[in-house]
C-alpha positions in Angstrom: -78.4 -19.9 -38.7 -81.9 -18.3 -38.7 -81.6 -17.5 -34.8 -79.2 -16.8 -32.1 -81.8 -16.7 -29.5 -83.5 -20.2 -30.0 -83.5 -22.7 -32.6 -87.1 -23.0 -33.9 -86.9 -26.4 -35.4 -85.5 -27.6 -31.9 -88.7 -26.2 -30.4 -91.1 -27.8 -32.7 -89.8 -31.4 -32.2 -89.8 -30.5 -28.5 -93.6 -29.3 -28.6 -94.8 -31.7 -31.4 -92.7 -34.4 -32.4 -92.1 -35.7 -28.5 -94.4 -33.9 -26.2 -97.6 -34.1 -28.6 -98.8 -30.3 -28.1 -101.4 -30.8 -31.2 -103.1 -33.4 -28.8 -103.7 -30.6 -26.3 -106.2 -29.7 -28.6 -108.5 -32.3 -28.1 -109.4 -31.1 -25.0 -111.9 -28.4 -24.0 -110.5 -25.9 -22.3 -107.8 -25.8 -25.9 -110.6 -26.6 -28.3 -110.4 -23.6 -30.3 -106.3 -24.1 -30.9 -104.4 -26.4 -33.6 -101.1 -26.3 -34.7 -101.9 -23.0 -36.6 -102.6 -21.2 -33.8 -99.6 -22.3 -31.8 -97.2 -21.6 -34.6 -98.9 -18.1 -35.1 -98.0 -17.2 -31.1 -94.8 -18.8 -31.5 -93.8 -16.9 -34.3 -95.2 -13.5 -32.8 -93.1 -14.2 -29.8 -89.7 -14.7 -31.9 -90.7 -11.5 -33.7 -91.3 -9.4 -30.5 -88.1 -11.0 -28.9 -86.3 -10.3 -31.8 -87.1 -6.7 -32.6 -88.2 -5.5 -29.2 -86.3 -7.4 -26.4 -82.9 -8.6 -28.3 -82.3 -5.0 -29.8 -81.6 -3.2 -25.8 -80.3 -5.9 -24.2 -77.1 -4.9 -24.3 -77.8 -1.2 -23.9 -79.7 -1.9 -20.5 -77.0 -3.7 -19.2 -75.0 -0.9 -19.7 -77.1 1.8 -18.5 -78.5 0.1 -15.3 -82.1 1.9 -14.0 -80.9 5.0 -12.1 -82.2 6.4 -8.7 -82.3 10.0 -8.0 -83.4 10.2 -4.6 -86.8 10.2 -5.7 -87.4 8.1 -9.0 -86.2 5.3 -10.8 -85.3 5.6 -14.7 -85.2 3.1 -17.0 -83.9 3.4 -20.7 -87.3 3.7 -22.8 -86.5 0.4 -24.6 -87.7 -1.3 -21.7 -91.0 -0.1 -21.4 -91.2 0.0 -25.3 -90.5 -3.8 -25.1 -93.0 -4.8 -22.4 -95.5 -2.5 -24.2 -95.6 -4.5 -27.3 -95.4 -7.6 -25.1 -98.8 -6.7 -23.3 -100.6 -5.4 -26.2 -100.0 -8.7 -28.1 -101.9 -10.3 -25.3 -98.9 -12.3 -24.2 -99.6 -11.5 -20.4 -102.3 -13.2 -19.9 -101.7 -16.0 -22.6 -102.5 -18.3 -20.5 -105.5 -17.0 -18.7 -109.5 -17.9 -19.0 -111.0 -16.1 -21.8 -113.3 -14.6 -19.4 -110.1 -13.0 -17.8 -109.3 -11.6 -21.7 -106.8 -14.2 -22.1 -105.9 -16.2 -24.9 -106.1 -19.9 -22.8 -103.1 -21.1 -24.4 -102.1 -24.5 -22.7 -98.7 -23.9 -20.5 -96.5 -26.0 -22.7 -97.0 -23.4 -25.5 -97.2 -20.2 -23.3 -93.7 -21.3 -21.9 -92.2 -22.2 -25.0 -92.9 -18.6 -26.7 -91.9 -16.9 -23.6 -88.5 -19.2 -24.0 -88.4 -16.5 -26.9 -88.2 -13.1 -24.4 -85.8 -15.2 -22.1 -83.2 -16.1 -24.6 -83.5 -12.3 -26.0 -83.2 -9.9 -22.7 -83.6 -12.1 -19.7 -83.5 -8.6 -17.6 -86.4 -6.8 -19.9 -88.5 -10.6 -19.4 -88.4 -10.4 -15.6 -90.5 -7.8 -15.5 -93.1 -9.5 -17.5 -92.5 -12.9 -15.5 -93.3 -11.5 -12.1 -96.4 -9.5 -13.3 -97.7 -12.8 -14.9 -97.0 -14.6 -11.6 -98.5 -11.9 -9.4 -101.6 -12.0 -11.2 -101.5 -15.6 -11.6 -101.7 -16.0 -7.4 -104.0 -13.5 -6.9 -106.3 -15.1 -9.4 -105.8 -18.5 -7.5 -106.0 -17.3 -3.9 -107.6 -14.0 -4.0 -111.4 -12.3 -3.5 -113.4 -11.6 -7.1 -112.9 -8.0 -5.9 -109.2 -8.4 -5.6 -108.9 -10.2 -9.0 -111.0 -7.3 -10.8 -109.2 -4.3 -9.0 -105.8 -6.0 -9.3 -105.3 -8.9 -11.7 -106.9 -7.7 -14.6 -105.1 -4.5 -14.9 -101.7 -6.4 -14.8 -103.3 -8.4 -17.5 -104.1 -5.7 -19.6 -100.5 -4.4 -18.8 -101.7 -1.1 -17.1 -100.1 -2.5 -13.9 -97.0 -4.6 -13.3 -96.6 -6.7 -10.1 -93.9 -8.4 -7.8 -93.5 -10.6 -4.8 -91.8 -9.5 -1.8 -90.4 -12.2 0.6 -87.0 -11.6 1.6 -85.8 -9.1 4.4 -82.4 -8.1 5.5 -82.3 -9.7 8.3 -83.9 -13.0 7.6 -82.8 -13.8 3.9 -83.9 -16.9 2.7 -85.3 -17.5 6.2 -88.9 -16.8 5.8 -89.9 -18.1 9.7 -87.6 -15.0 10.7 -89.2 -12.1 8.7 -90.4 -9.4 10.6 -92.4 -7.3 8.8 -95.8 -6.7 10.7 -99.3 -6.7 9.3 -101.7 -4.3 11.8 -105.2 -4.7 11.4 -106.9 -1.7 10.6 -110.4 -0.4 11.8 -111.8 -0.7 8.2 -111.1 -4.4 8.1 -107.7 -4.2 6.2 -104.0 -4.0 7.7 -101.4 -1.8 7.7 -98.1 -3.6 6.6 -94.5 -2.1 8.6 -91.1 -3.4 7.3 -88.2 -3.8 4.8 -88.1 -6.0 2.0 -84.6 -6.7 0.3 -83.9 -7.9 -3.2 -87.3 -7.2 -4.6 -86.9 -7.3 -8.2 -88.9 -4.8 -10.0 -90.0 -2.9 -7.0 -89.8 0.4 -8.2 -89.6 1.6 -11.5 -91.2 4.1 -14.3 -92.7 1.7 -16.5 -96.3 1.0 -15.4 -99.1 3.0 -13.9 -98.7 0.8 -10.9 -96.9 -1.9 -9.0 -99.1 -4.2 -6.7 -96.8 -5.8 -4.7 -97.4 -8.9 -2.7 -96.0 -8.7 0.4 -95.3 -11.5 3.4 -96.1 -10.2 6.6 -96.8 -11.8 10.0 -100.4 -10.3 12.0 -99.4 -9.6 15.7 -101.1 -12.3 18.0 -103.2 -11.2 20.9 -100.3 -10.1 22.9 -99.1 -7.7 20.3 -96.1 -10.1 19.3 -95.6 -12.0 16.4 -96.1 -15.6 15.9 -92.6 -17.3 15.5 -92.2 -19.5 12.6 -93.7 -19.8 9.3 -97.6 -20.2 10.7 -97.7 -16.5 11.3 -97.3 -15.6 8.2 -99.9 -14.3 5.6 -100.0 -12.7 2.4 -101.2 -9.5 1.3 -101.7 -7.0 -1.6 -99.9 -3.5 -1.1 -100.3 -1.3 -4.4 -97.9 1.3 -4.8 -100.9 3.8 -5.4 -104.2 2.6 -4.0 -106.9 1.8 -6.7 -110.4 3.2 -6.3 -113.5 1.4 -7.3 -113.7 2.3 -10.6 -110.3 1.3 -11.1 -108.6 4.5 -11.0 -105.4 5.3 -9.1 -105.9 6.9 -5.6 -103.4 8.0 -2.9 -99.7 7.3 -3.0 -99.3 4.4 -0.6 -96.8 4.0 2.2 -94.4 2.2 0.6 -90.9 3.6 -0.8 -87.8 3.1 -2.3 -85.1 2.8 0.1 -82.4 2.0 -2.3 -81.2 -0.1 -5.5 -79.2 -3.0 -5.6 -76.5 -3.3 -8.3 -76.1 -6.9 -9.3 -73.4 -8.5 -11.6 -75.9 -9.6 -14.0 -79.5 -8.7 -14.7 -78.7 -5.3 -14.4 -81.8 -3.9 -16.6 -84.2 -5.3 -13.9 -84.8 -2.6 -10.7 -83.7 -4.9 -7.9 -84.9 -2.5 -4.6 -84.8 -2.6 -0.9 -88.3 -1.5 0.0 -89.4 0.2 3.0 -92.9 0.1 4.2 -95.0 1.9 6.7 -92.0 4.5 7.2 -94.3 7.6 6.7 -93.1 9.5 3.9 -96.7 9.4 2.7 -99.7 8.9 4.6 -102.4 7.3 3.0 -105.9 8.1 4.7 -104.1 10.6 6.9 -101.8 8.5 8.7 -98.3 6.3 8.3 -98.4 2.6 7.3 -98.9 0.5 3.7 -102.6 -0.3 3.2 -102.6 -4.0 2.8 -105.5 -6.1 1.7 -104.9 -9.9 2.8 -105.3 -12.7 0.2 -106.5 -15.7 1.1 -107.1 -16.7 4.7 -105.1 -15.4 7.7 -101.7 -17.4 8.9 -101.7 -19.2 5.2 -99.7 -16.8 3.4 -96.8 -18.9 2.7 -98.9 -21.9 1.0 -100.6 -19.2 -1.1 -97.4 -17.4 -2.3 -95.4 -20.7 -2.7 -97.9 -20.8 -6.1 -95.8 -17.6 -7.1 -92.5 -19.5 -5.6 -93.1 -22.5 -7.5 -94.2 -20.8 -10.9 -91.2 -18.7 -10.6 -88.7 -21.6 -9.6 -89.5 -23.1 -13.2 -89.3 -19.7 -14.5 -86.0 -18.9 -13.1 -85.1 -22.5 -15.1 -86.4 -21.7 -18.2 -84.2 -18.3 -18.1 -81.0 -20.4 -17.3 -81.9 -22.6 -20.1 -82.4 -19.6 -22.6 -78.8 -17.8 -21.4 -77.1 -21.2 -21.8 -79.1 -21.8 -25.6 -78.3 -18.2 -26.6 -74.4 -18.8 -25.6 -74.4 -22.1 -27.6 -76.4 -20.4 -30.9 -73.3 -17.5 -30.2 -70.6 -19.8 -29.8 -71.6 -22.2 -32.8 -71.9 -19.3 -35.0 -68.4 -17.6 -33.7 -66.5 -21.3 -34.5 -68.0 -21.6 -38.4 -66.9 -18.4 -39.1 -63.3 -18.3 -36.9 -60.4 -19.1 -38.8 -57.7 -20.6 -36.5 -54.6 -23.1 -36.9 -54.9 -26.4 -38.6 -55.0 -30.2 -38.2 -52.5 -31.7 -35.7 -51.6 -33.9 -38.9 -51.6 -31.1 -41.4 -49.7 -28.1 -39.8 -48.6 -26.9 -43.1 -48.7 -22.9 -42.9 -49.1 -22.3 -46.6 -52.8 -24.2 -46.1 -55.7 -22.1 -45.4 -56.4 -21.8 -41.6 -59.3 -23.7 -40.5 -62.9 -22.7 -39.0 -62.8 -24.0 -35.4 -65.5 -25.7 -35.5 -63.6 -28.2 -37.3 -61.1 -28.8 -34.1 -62.0 -31.6 -31.6 -61.7 -29.4 -28.9 -63.8 -26.7 -29.7 -66.5 -29.5 -30.9 -66.6 -31.0 -27.3 -67.3 -27.9 -26.3 -70.3 -27.2 -28.5 -71.3 -30.5 -28.2 -71.8 -30.2 -23.8 -73.1 -27.0 -24.8 -75.9 -28.5 -27.2 -76.6 -31.3 -24.2 -77.4 -29.0 -21.5 -79.1 -26.5 -23.2 -81.4 -28.8 -25.4 -81.5 -31.1 -22.6 -82.6 -28.4 -20.2 -85.2 -26.8 -22.3 -86.8 -30.3 -22.6 -87.1 -30.7 -19.2 -88.7 -27.4 -18.7 -91.1 -28.0 -21.1 -92.5 -31.2 -19.5 -92.6 -29.9 -16.5 -95.0 -27.2 -18.5 -96.7 -30.0 -19.9 -97.4 -31.6 -16.6 -99.1 -28.1 -15.5 -101.4 -28.6 -18.4 -102.2 -32.0 -17.2 -102.4 -31.0 -13.9 -105.8 -28.7 -14.9 -107.2 -30.4 -17.8 -106.2 -34.3 -17.8 -109.6 -36.5 -18.3 -109.3 -38.3 -14.8 -108.6 -37.1 -11.5 -105.8 -39.6 -11.1 -104.3 -38.4 -13.7 -104.6 -34.6 -12.4 -102.8 -35.8 -8.8 -100.1 -37.9 -11.0 -99.3 -34.8 -12.8 -99.2 -32.7 -9.4 -97.1 -35.0 -7.9 -94.3 -35.0 -10.8 -94.5 -31.4 -10.6 -93.7 -30.9 -7.4 -91.0 -33.4 -7.3 -89.3 -31.9 -10.8 -89.7 -28.3 -9.7 -86.5 -28.3 -7.3 -84.6 -30.0 -10.2 -86.0 -28.1 -13.2 -84.9 -24.9 -11.2 -81.6 -25.9 -10.2 -79.8 -28.4 -12.8 -80.4 -25.6 -15.6 -79.1 -22.8 -13.4 -75.7 -24.8 -12.7 -75.5 -26.6 -16.1 -76.4 -24.1 -18.9 -73.9 -21.4 -16.5 -71.3 -24.1 -17.4 -72.3 -24.0 -21.0 -72.0 -20.2 -20.9 -68.5 -20.6 -19.4 -67.9 -23.1 -22.5 -69.1 -20.4 -24.6 -66.5 -17.6 -23.4 -63.8 -20.4 -24.0 -64.8 -20.8 -27.5 -64.4 -17.4 -28.1 -61.4 -17.4 -26.5 -59.8 -13.9 -25.7 -62.7 -12.3 -27.4 -65.2 -14.0 -25.3 -63.9 -11.9 -22.4 -64.8 -8.3 -23.5 -68.1 -6.5 -23.9 -67.9 -7.0 -27.6 -69.4 -9.8 -27.6 -72.4 -10.9 -25.7 -71.4 -14.5 -24.3 -69.4 -12.2 -21.6 -73.1 -10.9 -20.1 -74.9 -14.1 -20.5 -72.6 -15.4 -17.9 -73.1 -12.9 -15.5 -76.8 -12.9 -16.0 -77.0 -16.4 -15.5 -74.6 -16.4 -12.6 -78.0 -15.3 -10.8 -80.0 -18.1 -11.3 -78.2 -20.3 -9.2 -79.4 -17.7 -6.1 -82.6 -16.7 -7.8 -85.7 -18.7 -5.8 -83.8 -20.1 -3.9 -80.0 -21.3 -3.8 -79.0 -24.8 -4.7 -78.7 -25.7 -1.2 -82.5 -24.8 -0.3 -83.6 -27.0 -3.3 -81.3 -30.0 -2.4 -82.8 -29.6 1.4 -86.5 -29.8 -0.8 -85.9 -32.6 -2.8 -84.3 -34.7 -0.6 -85.9 -33.8 2.9 -89.2 -33.7 1.6 -90.1 -34.0 -2.1 -88.4 -38.2 -2.6 -90.5 -39.2 0.2 -93.6 -37.0 0.5 -96.9 -39.1 0.4 -94.8 -42.2 1.4 -92.4 -41.8 -1.8 -95.5 -41.7 -4.1 -94.1 -39.1 -6.7 -90.7 -40.7 -6.4 -92.3 -44.2 -7.5 -94.5 -42.5 -10.2 -91.4 -41.1 -11.3 -89.6 -44.1 -11.4 -92.3 -46.0 -13.0 -92.4 -43.4 -16.3 -88.6 -43.6 -16.0 -89.1 -47.7 -16.5 -91.2 -47.5 -19.3 -89.2 -45.4 -21.5 -86.3 -47.6 -20.6 -88.1 -50.6 -21.4 -88.7 -49.1 -24.9 -85.4 -48.2 -25.3 -83.9 -51.4 -24.6 -85.6 -52.8 -27.4 -83.9 -50.5 -30.0 -80.3 -49.4 -30.8 -80.3 -47.3 -27.9 -80.0 -50.8 -25.4 -76.5 -49.5 -24.3 -78.0 -45.8 -23.2 -80.8 -47.8 -21.4 -78.8 -50.0 -19.5 -76.5 -47.6 -18.4 -79.2 -45.4 -16.7 -81.5 -48.1 -15.6 -78.0 -49.5 -13.4 -77.8 -45.9 -12.2 -81.4 -45.4 -11.4 -81.9 -48.0 -9.3 -78.7 -47.1 -7.4 -80.0 -43.8 -6.6 -83.0 -45.6 -5.3 -81.1 -47.3 -2.8 -79.4 -44.8 -2.1 -82.7 -42.7 -1.5 -84.0 -45.4 0.9 -80.6 -45.4 2.6 -80.5 -42.0 3.6 -83.8 -41.8 4.9 -82.9 -44.8 7.0 -80.0 -43.0 9.1 -82.8 -41.9 12.2 -80.2 -38.5 11.8 -81.7 -36.1 9.5 -78.4 -34.5 10.0 -76.7 -37.1 7.9 -79.2 -37.7 5.8 -79.3 -33.8 4.8 -75.5 -33.3 5.0 -74.5 -33.9 1.4 -78.2 -32.6 0.1 -76.6 -30.7 -2.9 -74.8 -33.7 -4.2 -77.9 -35.5 -4.0 -79.2 -32.8 -6.2 -77.0 -32.9 -8.8 -76.7 -36.8 -9.1 -80.7 -36.7 -9.3 -80.5 -33.8 -11.8 -77.9 -35.5 -14.2 -80.1 -38.8 -14.2 -83.4 -37.1 -15.1 -81.9 -35.1 -17.9 -80.4 -38.4 -18.8 -83.8 -40.2 -18.8 -85.2 -36.7 -21.1 -82.1 -37.3 -23.8 -83.3 -40.9 -24.4 -86.8 -40.0 -24.6 -85.6 -37.2 -27.2 -83.2 -40.0 -29.0 -86.4 -42.2 -28.7 -88.3 -39.6 -31.0 -85.6 -39.0 -33.3 -84.9 -42.7 -33.8 -88.2 -43.0 -35.0 -88.6 -39.8 -37.3 -85.4 -39.9 -38.6 -84.4 -39.8 -42.1 -81.7 -41.0 -44.0 -79.0 -38.2 -44.0 -81.0 -35.9 -42.0 -78.5 -33.7 -39.9 -81.4 -32.8 -37.0 -81.9 -35.9 -35.9 -78.3 -37.1 -36.2 -77.6 -34.3 -34.1 -79.9 -35.0 -31.7 -78.7 -38.7 -31.6 -74.8 -37.8 -31.3 -75.9 -35.5 -28.3 -77.8 -37.6 -26.3 -74.7 -40.1 -27.2 -72.5 -37.1 -25.8 -74.3 -37.4 -22.6 -74.5 -40.9 -22.0 -70.6 -41.1 -22.4 -69.3 -38.0 -20.7 -72.0 -36.8 -18.4 -74.0 -39.7 -17.3 -71.5 -41.6 -15.4 -70.5 -38.9 -13.2 -73.0 -39.7 -10.9 -71.5 -43.1 -10.0 -68.7 -41.2 -7.4 -71.5 -39.0 -6.3 -73.9 -42.0 -5.2 -70.9 -43.6 -3.8 -70.2 -40.9 -1.5 -73.8 -40.4 -0.5 -73.9 -44.1 0.3 -71.0 -43.9 2.4 -73.1 -41.6 4.4 -69.6 -39.5 4.7 -69.9 -36.8 7.5 -67.0 -34.6 6.6 -68.5 -31.5 5.9 -71.1 -32.2 8.9 -68.4 -32.5 11.4 -66.5 -29.6 10.2 -66.1 -26.8 13.0 -65.8 -23.2 12.6 -62.8 -22.7 14.5 -60.9 -24.8 12.1 -61.6 -22.6 8.9 
């Protein structure tokens, strides 16, 4: 086994045989690239992830960032890895040439970043947040803001964060209370607290650029209720002079570190803005710069939030993928027991991979990990279509599909690849629960992804409450058309049984969706939204597996184990996983209100 992070053969299959990454080089934006340049980037990512990120994964978990009351210290290997990442140009990999970037397709950029997520999800989080921060400033900020804040992030000098949640508000962003008071120079002073801010304080970079949601008071001095009053601000840790040098320390300080069960190498912080410990310009208040238009901050921040949601899905996939490869390697080398029909104790013990139940657990992990990675890469391909497709209609369709699939791309891997990590521990037996093996850390790290960037419940409300009916269900209709195209092809092959099975359940999903939105009572419609999300996700992954199976069937050579493994994993998903949606759709169709009717006093 060449790597226990990711199968390069599988990655090549998804990129070149299924998603036809090479065809992107025909487009003007990517015309300087080729299969050779794509492979060179992937080779570099694999090498850096293996040599610089994976090597301190356990150490950063065991030696968490430390706050001594003045500064946060992180083990030096984290800085070394991130320096190598930025010096390789990978922070700016997808950016325009004019910004110092490689202009890589998003598909290749995310495929490369998968290596870092699988090698060390905690260290890679600093890079992920910084890239998303820079992307948001480039898309929504002024030219001056791009030059002063985004370009130093792309060069690796500065890192970035996203500051949304607050102690009293959590995910309910309409209830944030951080204020942005207009200043005499036309900028603002931010005052408030932000909670759960990953990468909010560290010693890894010259500066930290915070993107902060805050409310500008109305004429009466009161905050505008709801999300309509929210604006987006750049709040740097150190002010940045026009020549790019660092100026005064801004009035943003660390109140404390949160200690989570996973991602322990990523600082997670409570930040105080404007408490007066530092006085830029001679007075308290964190100097802040408006990004985009006043009161449209949440729409601007959604650029980073949606990017982060897909990144969280990628992280969940890669933890599941690495867990699968670790447990597969263990199962091939661990000798234990004999076949039920041949228990002669004088005979040698078998590698546990030969036991049926172990194969079941490995097959489940393979289906979850390879199916989840395929979904994330499909979404990445949609980003490229959104930006570079030849027709406006094609670009618009890509945007609709990406909007619809984003909650699934975040939530399905977070749930199912976590289950994959649980199975990886089980394959290891008692050893799986010890720190001597990596799979227990992978499980702890992955458990956070169910909450990162919006809980399963929030993703479910977004999908059922908004995405499937947006634009008169245009996005869902478009997705259905693509599913139907796959089904038509598959029904003319040896995969007909799979296609018929998916067709029946997909049509049922569409019926249930219409039924749920015909109740006239939004509480009833959304009462079991999380169940809808799970069923929807399983159907999407079934479609993705059918696509992979068709590709494998077309390319398969006699006795080729790789393609045979693809077809067997697809068979497993259709036989063992897809039927689970039947009970879920039945319950949804019954418009059950058991949870809705439950009262606090009954618990």
